[in-house]
SEPA-341796 format. One record per residue (C-alpha): y, x, z. Coordinates in steps of 0.02 Angstrom, whole numbers, plus 32768, in hexadecimal, padded with zeros to 4 digits. Each point is the difference from the previous one (the first is absolute). Layout:
<pts>
YXZ;...
</pts>
This chain:
<pts>
1B186971FAB2;7FF17F608066;7FB87F647FB2;807A7F707FF1;7FD07F6C806D;7FFD7F4B7FC9;805D7F78805F;80007F467FE0;80AC7FB57FF0;7FCA7F538037;7FCE804E80A8;809380778013;80997FCE8065;80AF803C7FD1;8006807D808F;7F5580467FCD;803D80167F4D;809A805D8040;7F8F806E806D;7F9080277F69;809680367F9B;804180658093;7F6180698001;802D803B7F50;7F4A80077FCA;7FBB7FB67F5F;7FAB7F58800F;7FC47F697F9C;803C7F508022;7F8D7F747FC4;7FFE7F418006;80B67FF67FCD;80347F527FC7;80B180257FC3;801080B27FBE;80BB7FF37FDE;80257FC980B2;7F938087804D;8045808C7F93;80B27FCB802D;7FD37FFC80BA;7FAF80AC7FF7;809480477F9E;80777FB88082;7F9F804F8090;7FFB80A67FA3;80BB7FFA7FDC;80207FE280BA;7F9C809F8021;806A805E7F80;7F78800D7F7B;80107FD47F49;7F767FA57FA5;7FC97FCA7F54;7F837F807FC2;7F7D80327F7F;7F917F827FA9;7F5B805C7FEF;7F697F927FDE;7F5C8051802F;7FAD7FEB7F57;80827FF47F79;7FD87FFC7F48;7FD980A27FA5;809E80597FCA;802280747F70;7FF180928079;7F507FC98032;7FC87FFD7F4A;807080877FB6;7FE480928077;7F4A80217FD3;801B7FE37F46;80A1805C7FDA;80348089807B;80AB801C7FB2;80317F49800D;7FBD7FFE80B1;806B8096802E;809C7FAE7FB6;7FD77F5E805A;7FF2805E80A5;80A880547FE4;80567F5A7FDA;7FAE7FAC8096;8030808F8073;80B47FF97FC4;80067F43801D;7FC3801880B3;809080768020;80797F777FCC;7FAF7F77806A;804C7FE780AC;7F98804A808C;7FFA7FBA80AE;7FC4803880A9;7F807F747FF8;7FA67FB47F6B;7FC17F4D800C;7F757FF27F80;7FD17F4E7FD7;7F4880157FD6;7FD17F497FEA;804E7F57801A;7FD3800480BA;800980B88032;807E808D8014;7FE580B8801D;808980538069;800C80BA7FD8;807880768059;803D809B7FA7;7FDA80A58058;80B98015802C;80047F548054;7F67801C806D;801F803A80B1;7FAE80A28030;7F657FE1806A;8000804C80AF;
</pts>
């Protein structure tokens, strides 16, 4: 599994961003000033390539959730929680590409296996 590379948005031209997306490999984009603008630009480029996308807000170190505390203490509640969470993921829209906003200045671009081009 290849390691996702990091690119700096303040040094990346529009054509370079389009080329990165055209490779269809996961990457990180840092030094982003306006996340809304960048996510819209990326989604527009992906749509032009015929790919669907979704934005996920996933902070790196979120607060402890019930699942973090409940799983070790009560296995039955943990099992029920996993079933409910799994069912909710089936309902959520899936895209060919997920844009994970990991902080207020960085985005992780993750291509689904079906959206990645086969390597030669």
